LOVEXZA-858275 format. One record per residue: residue in three letters; x, y negated, z of N, C-alpha, C in turn. Coordinates in pm, whole numbers, padded with zeros to 5 digits, always signed. Atoms other than C-alpha are relative to their C-alpha. Last residue first. Example, Ala and Ser with C-alpha at 12.3 -4.5 7.8 and 13.67 -1.06 7.14 Angstrom:
BEGIN
ser-00082+00119-00006+01367+00106+00714-00077-00109+00073 ala+00089+00119+00000+01230+00450+00780+00090-00120+00000 
***
This chain:
BEGIN
val-00144+00021+00015-04000+05402+04479+00071+00025+00131 glu-00074-00121-00031-04346+05559+04514+00151-00014-00022 leu+00060-00078-00107-04581+05262+04535+00089+00118+00043 tyr+00015+00069-00128-04360+05025+04340-00048+00091+00111 asp-00108+00097-00021-04224+05148+04007-00012-00076+00132 glu-00135-00056+00017-04423+05472+03977+00111-00098+00034 val-00020-00123-00077-04760+05364+04119+00147+00044-00006 phe+00013+00027-00143-04765+05003+04003+00033+00124+00082 val-00118+00076-00040-04626+05090+03657-00006-00035+00148 arg-00120-00082-00022-04888+05366+03624+00120-00080+00049 leu-00090+00011+00115-05192+05140+03664+00134+00066+00032 ala-00078+00123+00008-05409+05264+03951+00096+00004-00118 tyr-00095-00016+00109-05693+05516+03978+00072-00132-00018 lys-00018+00116+00087-05899+05556+04295+00099+00036-00110 lys-00086-00023+00115-06039+05836+04511+00002-00125-00087 asp+00064+00005+00131-06184+05718+04841+00102+00027-00109 val-00095-00013+00110-06082+05804+05198-00077+00006-00132 gln+00069-00052+00117-06282+05679+05498+00100+00002-00114 val-00055+00008+00136-06111+05637+05832-00099+00054-00102 lys+00122-00021+00079-06196+05569+06196+00034-00030-00145 ala+00051+00113+00077-05860+05607+06368-00129+00038-00073 lys+00147+00000-00014-05804+05878+06629-00062-00123-00069 arg+00037+00129-00061-05434+05788+06633-00150-00011+00027 glu-00065+00003-00131-05345+06154+06572-00034-00129+00075 lys+00076-00091-00086-05601+06155+06291+00058+00002+00140 leu+00123+00070-00038-05435+05847+06141-00089+00087+00087 ile-00032+00106-00096-05096+06016+06147-00126-00070+00049 arg-00038-00064-00127-05228+06331+05978+00026-00104+00108 asn+00123-00051-00060-05405+06130+05707+00028+00066+00135 leu+00072+00113-00057-05083+05939+05639-00128+00046+00068 glu-00074+00044-00118-04891+06264+05595-00071-00118+00067 arg+00018-00099-00105-05154+06408+05361+00069-00044+00129 ser+00137+00001-00053-05168+06092+05153-00019+00096+00116 lys-00006+00008-00146-04791+06053+05111-00138+00007+00066 thr-00065-00120-00053-04788+06176+04749+00006+00001+00153 arg+00011-00113+00093-05045+05917+04645+00062+00123+00064 thr-00109-00097-00007-05118+05622+04869-00022+00108-00104 leu-00001-00099+00106-05324+05304+04859+00120+00092+00015 thr-00131-00022+00057-05399+05100+05171-00009+00112-00102 asn-00014-00108+00097-05708+04955+05328+00140+00003-00058 leu-00136-00006+00051-05772+04770+05649+00004+00110-00105 ile-00045-00122+00065-06140+04693+05704+00144-00019-00046 val-00056+00022+00133-06253+04432+05955+00047+00135-00055 pro-00058-00114+00071-06476+04448+06263+00050-00041-00138 ile+00050-00018+00135-06520+04115+06445+00064+00123-00064 asp+00112-00094-00008-06479+04108+06824-00063+00027-00136 gly+00090+00045-00106-06133+03955+06803-00110+00103+00014 leu-00058+00131-00025-05994+04078+06475-00093-00069+00098 gln+00073+00110-00064-06073+04447+06477+00085-00127-00002 glu-00082+00076-00094-05973+04751+06266-00084-00114+00057 leu+00067+00101-00081-06160+05024+06076+00097-00064+00098 ile-00016-00024-00144-05949+05207+05820-00064-00115+00078 asn+00069+00113-00060-06020+05244+05448-00010+00024+00150 phe+00042-00021-00139-05764+05482+05295-00061-00130+00051 gln+00010+00124-00077-05746+05460+04915-00055+00032+00138 asn+00101+00010-00105-05622+05776+04749+00005-00138+00064 leu-00052+00013-00136-05438+05817+04419-00116-00013+00097 thr+00095-00021-00110-05493+05916+04058+00069-00016+00135 leu-00024-00121-00078-05266+05766+03793-00098+00006+00117 phe+00028+00011-00143-05357+05514+03522+00024+00135+00068 asp-00105+00081-00060-05211+05480+03171-00023-00027+00148 tyr-00128-00069+00008-05413+05767+03022+00115-00077+00064 leu-00079+00069-00102-05747+05618+03133+00138+00065+00010 asn-00088+00096+00066-05915+05724+02807+00084-00081+00099 arg-00097-00065+00087-06058+06039+02960+00098-00097-00063 pro+00034+00016+00142-06227+05852+03245+00110+00056-00090 lys-00085+00095+00070-06121+05999+03582-00043-00010-00146 lys-00062-00063+00117-06411+06169+03754+00079-00106-00075 asn-00130-00060-00036-06504+06064+04107+00062+00080-00112 asn+00022-00145+00006-06868+06000+04001+00128+00078+00030 thr+00083-00044-00112-06832+05643+04129-00037+00147-00008 ser+00105-00074+00071-06537+05575+03902-00087+00064+00106 thr+00089-00084-00079-06315+05307+04052-00103+00064-00092 cys+00128-00040+00057-06018+05155+03870-00076+00088+00099 val+00052-00121-00063-05732+04964+04031-00139+00029-00057 leu+00131-00034+00054-05515+04704+03857-00043+00134+00058 leu+00073-00095-00085-05217+04550+04036-00143+00013-00050 pro+00142+00036-00016-04979+04390+03789-00076+00108+00075 ile+00077-00123-00018-04614+04475+03858-00145-00038+00023 glu-00079-00109+00056-04382+04205+03727-00077+00132+00006 trp-00089-00075-00088-04657+03956+03804+00080+00105-00076 ala+00024-00144+00012-04806+03698+03569+00103+00074+00085 asn-00017-00077-00123-04762+03347+03704-00048+00144-00011 phe-00077+00059-00109-04897+03162+03396-00001+00092+00124 ile+00054+00124-00055-05030+03385+03119+00086-00046+00117 thr+00043+00007-00140-04821+03643+02936-00058-00136+00037 asp+00140+00040-00005-04815+03666+02558-00050-00029+00141 lys+00014+00135+00054-04435+03671+02521-00143-00053+00010 asn+00129+00013+00066-04396+03974+02751-00020-00145-00045 glu+00086+00110-00043-04028+04019+02834-00128-00004-00084 val+00021+00100+00105-03880+04361+02760-00099-00105+00048 pro+00138+00009+00047-03759+04553+03065-00016-00114-00099 tyr+00079+00103-00065-03381+04596+03079-00144+00000-00052 gly-00002-00012-00146-03147+04889+03011-00083-00102+00074 asp-00136+00029-00049-03070+04799+02651+00004-00004+00152 arg-00097+00010+00109-03443+04798+02580+00134-00043+00058 ile-00139+00032-00035-03707+04917+02828+00086-00003-00126 ile-00082-00029+00117-04085+04908+02775+00141-00049+00028 glu-00074+00110+00060-04247+04910+03119+00078+00050-00122 lys-00136+00016-00048-04485+05199+03178+00065-00120-00067 gly-00004+00089-00114-04863+05199+03143+00137-00016+00062 arg+00012-00077-00123-04887+05507+02923+00011-00088+00124 lys+00133-00061-00006-04957+05304+02608-00023+00076+00129 asp+00034-00089+00111-04652+05086+02668-00137+00064+00022 leu+00035-00134-00046-04617+04783+02893-00038+00087-00119 leu+00082-00079+00091-04437+04460+02801-00022+00140+00057 his-00075-00079+00097-04306+04266+03100-00095+00079-00090 lys-00119+00078+00037-04457+03982+03303+00082+00071-00106 ser-00124-00069-00034-04790+04168+03302+00120-00082-00049 thr-00032+00021-00141-05110+03961+03314+00124+00076+00047 tyr-00014+00138-00045-05175+03897+02942+00045-00017+00145 lys-00059+00092+00098-05137+04219+02742+00033-00135+00062 lys-00138-00042+00030-05192+04465+03026+00070-00100-00091 phe-00082+00026-00118-05497+04271+03146+00146+00039-00024 leu-00015+00145-00014-05643+04266+02796+00088-00034+00120 asn-00097+00044+00102-05576+04638+02746+00023-00151+00007 ile-00134-00036-00047-05754+04711+03075+00106-00047-00099 leu-00035+00090-00110-06062+04521+02959+00141+00028+00051 lys-00025+00132+00056-06075+04705+02626+00044-00098+00108 arg-00127-00006+00073-06039+05044+02794+00037-00137-00056 leu-00107-00009-00099-06314+04965+03045+00136-00003-00069 glu-00018+00135-00052-06542+04856+02758+00111-00004+00105 ser-00054+00082+00107-06492+05190+02585+00026-00143+00047 glu-00144-00024+00014-06534+05386+02907+00062-00088-00106 asp-00036-00137+00041-06877+05232+02974+00151+00010-00016 lys+00115-00077+00045-07064+04925+03099+00033+00146-00028 val-00006-00028+00144-06797+04755+03306-00109+00099-00037 arg+00088-00111+00034-06830+04583+03644+00003+00021-00150 phe+00070+00008+00127-06530+04364+03722-00084+00127-00019 leu+00063-00123+00045-06409+04315+04079-00076-00026-00129 ser+00113+00019+00091-06165+04040+04174-00049+00135-00051 asp+00033-00126+00065-05941+04066+04481-00124-00025-00085 tyr+00136-00020+00050-05771+03766+04638-00013+00131-00077 gln+00010-00018+00144-05475+03658+04847-00143+00040-00036 leu+00139-00010+00040-05402+03525+05196-00004+00007-00153 ser+00068+00120+00047-05040+03594+05272-00146+00029-00028 glu+00141+00006-00041-04795+03835+05434-00061-00129-00051 gly+00060+00131+00021-04454+03945+05304-00147+00006+00037 val+00146+00007+00014-04271+04245+05444-00043-00145-00016 ile+00063+00025-00129-03900+04293+05378-00150-00005-00022 asn+00145-00001-00011-03694+04432+05090-00044-00026+00143 lys+00056-00134-00007-03332+04329+05086-00150-00010+00016 lys-00019-00071+00126-03126+04023+05000-00041+00147+00008 leu-00024-00141-00034-03118+03911+05365+00027+00084-00123 ala-00143-00020-00024-03079+03549+05251+00034+00146+00032 lys-00069-00012+00129-03427+03554+05101+00149+00026+00017 ala+00049-00116+00073-03590+03629+05437+00077+00020-00131 glu-00053-00122-00062-03377+03387+05636-00039+00123-00080 glu-00145+00001+00022-03453+03102+05395+00063+00126+00058 gln-00022-00036+00140-03824+03187+05393+00150+00008-00030 ser+00022+00113+00090-03824+03180+05772+00023+00048-00143 leu-00120+00061+00055-03852+03513+05948-00039-00124-00080 glu+00017+00091+00114-04125+03656+06171+00133-00065-00037 glu-00057+00130-00035-04044+03960+06386-00008-00092-00121 gly+00106+00099-00019-04281+04247+06312+00049-00136+00043 asn+00038+00000-00142-04020+04517+06367-00110-00101+00029 phe+00084-00116-00026-04009+04581+05991-00035+00017+00148 asp-00078-00124+00010-03887+04228+05931-00090+00116+00041 phe-00024-00076-00122-04146+03961+05865+00100+00113-00027 tyr-00092-00112+00013-04210+03689+05609+00027+00063+00135 arg-00077-00015-00123-04502+03447+05568+00086+00126-00014 met-00048-00127-00052-04618+03358+05217+00073-00016+00134 asn+00046-00013-00138-04818+03041+05157+00051+00127+00067 ile-00056+00108-00083-04621+02944+04845-00042+00012+00146 pro+00095+00111-00017-04691+03280+04682+00054-00104+00098 asp+00115-00026-00088-04375+03484+04622-00096-00118+00002 glu+00050+00133-00030-04139+03459+04326-00130+00016+00079 trp+00137+00037+00035-03978+03802+04342-00029-00146+00035 asn+00003+00080+00124-03599+03845+04342-00140-00043-00040 pro-00072+00128-00010-03571+03954+04707-00013-00089-00123 arg-00138-00016+00042-03845+04220+04678+00070-00136-00006 thr-00034+00095+00104-04168+04201+04875+00150+00011-00029 ile-00143+00015+00026-04302+04496+05069+00020-00098-00114 tyr-00059-00098+00091-04665+04434+05154+00150-00025-00014 asp-00138-00020-00047-04901+04258+05393+00062+00108-00087 thr-00080-00111+00049-05228+04123+05250+00141-00002+00059 glu-00128+00031-00063-05505+03917+05400+00089+00119-00029 arg-00068-00108-00072-05787+03963+05153+00127-00056+00063 glu-00129+00027-00060-06042+03726+05003+00056+00125+00068 ile-00001+00011-00145-06325+03823+04771+00143-00022+00049 thr-00133+00015-00058-06396+03775+04401-00013-00015+00151 asp-00002+00056-00134-06700+03898+04210+00144-00010+00047 lys-00131+00006-00066-06754+03964+03839-00015-00064+00137 arg-00087-00093+00074-07063+04073+03645+00139+00005+00063 asp-00124+00061+00048-07291+03914+03901+00084+00106-00069 val-00107+00001-00101-07625+04092+03923+00121-00071-00060 leu-00111+00086+00039-07961+04065+03745+00105-00002+00112 glu-00023+00116-00085-08179+04365+03823+00118-00081-00053 asp+00107+00099+00016-08338+04623+03591+00015-00122+00091 asn+00121-00053-00064-08103+04898+03717-00111-00105+00004 ile-00028-00136-00048-07805+04687+03617-00123+00046+00076 ile+00110-00077-00055-07858+04373+03406+00046+00141+00037 met+00029-00116+00083-07569+04134+03356-00109+00080+00070 lys+00077-00108-00060-07506+03783+03482-00011+00117-00097 glu+00033+00031-00139-07265+03497+03426-00073+00115+00069 glu+00139+00042-00004-07112+03648+03115-00040-00020+00145 leu+00037+00090-00109-06741+03666+03182-00142-00055-00016 phe+00003-00067-00130-06622+03968+02987-00043-00090+00115 gly+00134-00041-00039-06708+03850+02636-00011+00069+00135 glu+00019-00142+00030-06359+03841+02483-00133+00054+00050 val-00003-00015+00146-06358+03459+02472-00029+00144-00040 arg+00122+00061+00053-06462+03452+02838-00009+00018-00151 leu+00110-00093-00023-06192+03701+02935-00132-00056-00052 ile-00020-00119+00083-05922+03488+02775-00118+00095+00014 glu+00025+00041+00137-06060+03169+02932+00016+00118-00096 ser+00143+00014+00021-06084+03336+03270-00032-00039-00144 leu+00059-00134+00012-05722+03448+03257-00148-00008-00032 glu-00044-00056+00127-05601+03096+03185-00058+00138-00022 gln+00059+00075+00110-05813+02948+03463+00039+00058-00135 phe+00142-00034+00012-05723+03217+03715-00064-00068-00120 his+00007-00140+00041-05351+03176+03656-00145+00042-00023 arg-00027-00006+00145-05387+02797+03671-00007+00144-00052 asp-00128-00061+00034-05547+02818+04016+00017+00012-00151 glu-00100+00103+00033-05827+02569+04088+00134+00058-00044 leu+00042+00078+00116-06109+02825+04070+00107-00098-00045 arg+00093+00107-00036-05925+03057+04308-00032-00081-00125 leu+00130-00024+00061-05769+03379+04177-00107-00098+00051 asp+00051+00124+00058-05402+03305+04236-00132+00021-00074 ser+00000+00110-00098-05259+03564+04478-00074-00123-00051 his-00103+00100+00029-05352+03867+04267-00011-00111+00105 leu-00045+00064-00122-05561+04184+04277+00117-00093-00031 tyr-00124+00069+00030-05761+04298+03974+00038-00080+00124 asn-00044+00104-00093-06030+04557+04045+00132-00057-00049 leu-00143+00029+00002-06193+04752+03762+00028-00114+00096 phe-00041+00132-00049-06531+04918+03797+00151-00013-00015 leu-00140+00030+00025-06716+05211+03638+00032-00144+00039 arg-00081-00123+00003-07041+05373+03754+00148-00029-00014 gly-00057-00033+00130-07268+05087+03859+00082+00127+00009 asp+00084+00050+00108-07464+04927+04141+00057+00025-00139 ser+00119-00083+00020-07331+05134+04431-00083-00041-00121 tyr-00014-00070+00127-06976+04997+04422-00124+00083-00035 asp+00106-00099+00013-07030+04735+04693+00011+00063-00140 phe+00096+00011+00109-06705+04551+04754-00103+00113+00007 leu-00044-00051+00128-06541+04570+05095-00107-00023-00106 ser+00087-00107+00048-06602+04354+05399+00050+00041-00137 leu+00115+00016-00088-06394+04117+05613-00107+00103-00037 tyr+00120+00059+00058-06097+04257+05431-00106-00018+00108 leu+00109+00016-00096-05741+04332+05545-00115-00073-00067 asn+00086+00117+00011-05499+04464+05285-00101+00001+00113 tyr+00142-00017-00027-05208+04706+05332-00072-00133-00022 gly+00068+00118-00049-04846+04767+05245-00147+00028+00025 thr-00081+00115+00040-04596+05006+05090-00065-00131+00045 ile+00079+00097+00075-04728+05314+05271+00093-00113-00042 ile+00129-00070+00008-04553+05630+05393-00102-00088-00071 gly+00046-00032+00134-04220+05470+05300-00130+00077-00010 val-00041-00137+00036-04040+05480+05636-00060+00046-00133 glu-00147-00016-00006-04052+05101+05682+00044+00138-00046 ile-00059+00062+00118-04413+05071+05563+00151+00026-00003 leu+00036-00087+00113-04531+05321+05822+00054-00056-00131 ser-00087-00117-00010-04341+05129+06092-00028+00099-00113 phe-00129+00031+00060-04514+04814+05971+00097+00118+00007 tyr-00016-00045+00138-04852+04974+06039+00134-00034-00064 lys+00051-00134+00031-04919+04973+06412+00042+00048-00138 asp-00074-00097-00080-04701+04676+06510-00042+00144-00032 arg-00136-00012+00055-04844+04474+06223+00079+00107+00075 ile+00014-00079+00122-05197+04550+06347+00137+00017-00068 arg+00028-00137-00040-05108+04428+06696-00011+00092-00122 gln-00127-00057-00044-04951+04119+06543-00018+00144+00045 leu-00081-00024+00120-05271+04046+06352+00133+00063+00036 asp+00049-00124+00059-05463+04092+06677+00075+00033-00129 glu-00035-00111-00091-05248+03831+06849-00046+00134-00057 glu-00138-00038+00023-05273+03597+06548+00041+00118+00089 his-00029-00128-00065-05650+03595+06581+00140+00051-00032 lys+00035-00003-00141-05773+03242+06517+00052+00124+00073 arg-00079+00098-00073-05595+03191+06184-00025+00006+00151 ile-00141-00036+00004-05731+03512+06031+00082-00094+00089 leu-00015-00122-00079-06089+03441+06139+00147+00041+00009 glu+00011+00039-00140-06067+03085+06008+00020+00120+00091 glu-00123+00071-00035-05941+03213+05672-00001-00040+00148 phe-00106-00100-00014-06228+03464+05659+00132-00066+00039 lys+00022-00077-00123-06493+03200+05731+00113+00100+00022 thr+00107-00097+00006-06349+02981+05458-00013+00072+00134 gln-00040-00138-00018-06136+02679+05535-00122+00090-00007 phe+00105-00098-00024-06183+02328+05402+00057+00140+00014 met+00027-00087+00115-05878+02104+05431-00106+00104+00038 
***
């Protein structure tokens, strides 16, 4: 089976992956972070002002989730092949790979390629992991799609589409699950393999939150330099109330860090990041 350069890098450097697990799983265990992503390189946000990232496990051309989502976005005019920015033709949407480690809940339907670990970095079989009936760390190769948007109005329309079709449960105007009789209401419009907690992250290059982003909360993205073999990679993680504590720990470790302001969908922040 064909492997990308990033997949080959991940597979060749299990020892370095374990070293990274040993450094960061303890932070996951105590709730300072809920997980992290490893990237070969990050997106370039210099060619626009407003961007929306959608992170999911099934964003390859052959994935049903991607195909159904793409058709919706195409009909709504968000998948033109090219758009003009600063008099240059650029891709309107890009997708990159990420190796992701995050807390997975016992009732979640995880990607088929998921590996499982306890907080000490010991690998578990899927049967062992599910039998524990508690949160553990899942690790898999997933994807990150970046959408360039023209203005706040287009950003709002795109977010509404993602909320309508990629959330397993209905979300209200403020980005919270709609609850009836103590349970979240099922979303009848959802596409295949929509997540309970869709991961949408907005970037505004002027560091000002768009006024119509009422269903997103402000947080910090820490971009940390790591190594796989002799190749530099970027580890990033999103935090909100734990940002100061994480920054202190990274300074003590003398880590090379860049912190960026981001905005994430409320259900992700309140029901996952800060639970």
